N, C-alpha and C positions, 0 to 999 in steps of 0.2 A: 914621569907619569905618562901613561899612554892614554890617548883619547880615541874614541871610536866614532867615526862618522859613516853613515850609510849614504852612498851616493845614489843618484837616480840610475835607471836601467841603462847599461851601456849598449854598444851596437850588437852584442851577442845575446842581448836580453837576459843576461844572468847579473844578479845584483853585485855590485862592487862594495867591498868594505875597505875603507881607507883608514889606516892606522898612523897616527901622527905622534911622535915623541916630541913633547914640548921642549925638552932640554936639548936634544940633538937635532931636532927639525928633520927627521927622517920620515919620508913618505913611502909607505909600503901599500900597493894595491893588490888585493887578493881577489881573483875571480875564479869561481868554481861552478861547475855544472851541478845542480842539485842531485842529479842521478848518481854522481860520483859518491855521494854519501852512503849509498848502498854497499860500497866496497870496504868501507872503514871498519865496521864491526866484524865481518868474516876475517879480514887481515889481521886485526888485533887479536881475535879469538885464535887464529892459527899460530900467531907469534907466541901467545900465552901457553897454548898447548906444546909447542916445541920447547919453550924454556922450562915448563914444568914436568912434562913427560918424555921429552927428547924424541918425539915422533911426529910425523905429519900424517893426517888421515884426510884423504881427499873427500870422502863422503860426509865427514863431519864439517869440513870447509864449505861443501856445497849446500849443506842443509839450511844455512841461514839465507843465501840468495833464493833458493827455492821456496822458503817460507815467505820471503818478501813478495815474490811473485803471486803466491796463493793469496796472501792477505790483500795485496793491491787489487787483484781481479775480484776477490770475493766481496770486499767492502767498497770497491770502486773509489779508493782514496786518490785524491789528486795531490795531496800534500805529502812530501817525502817524510817529514817528521812524524806525521801521524802513523804512517806505515812502520817506521822504526819503533815507535812506542807500542804499537800493537803486537809487534813481533817480541819485544821484551816481555810484555804481559803474557803472551802466549806460552813462551818458554819458562817463565816463572811458574805459571799454573801447572804446566806439564811436568816439570821437574818436581814440583811439590807433590802432585798426585803420584808420580812414580816412586818418590821417597816413601809416601804414605803405604803404597801397595807393597813395596818391598820391605817395609818394616825397618827402615835403615837405623833409626835411633836405637831400637832394641839390638839390632845386630852390631852396632858400633859402640854400645855403651861401655865396653871394657877400654876402648881407646879413649872415650871421653873421660872415664874414671881416672886414667893415668894422666892424660893431658891437662884436664881442668881440676883434678883433685876433688872429683865429685864422689858422693856417697849415695848409693842406690839401696833401697830395700831389696831383698832377695825376692825375685818375681820369677815364677815359672812362665815360660812363653805360652804354654797352653791355657793359662789362667788369665791372659790379657783379653779384654773384650774391646774389640775395635768395630 
């Protein structure tokens, strides 16, 4: 069983998290600059895109840190976690709006019919009222 104890500020003014395994009595001290958290999401996103699409796109990789900077300056966030949450909310709303504008559900309905065994009524694209 792992126990987590938060220690007071160390000499670098970064919080330390001390993990102690009660059975093995292992002490691990993790020190991290909070601004390093800004690199985790872009790095994981880049890794996912490489695994899924077998390509690396620099502009897609730089989009997230650029958004962090804009949100950080626009809302004057002092908390790293708050900036990370705002960025996720922004991209969720942006991608939802983009999907709505591009009418993705209608355009991909044949894929959904095959994949999920869905049955749609025959609908003409021009008769849809959005």
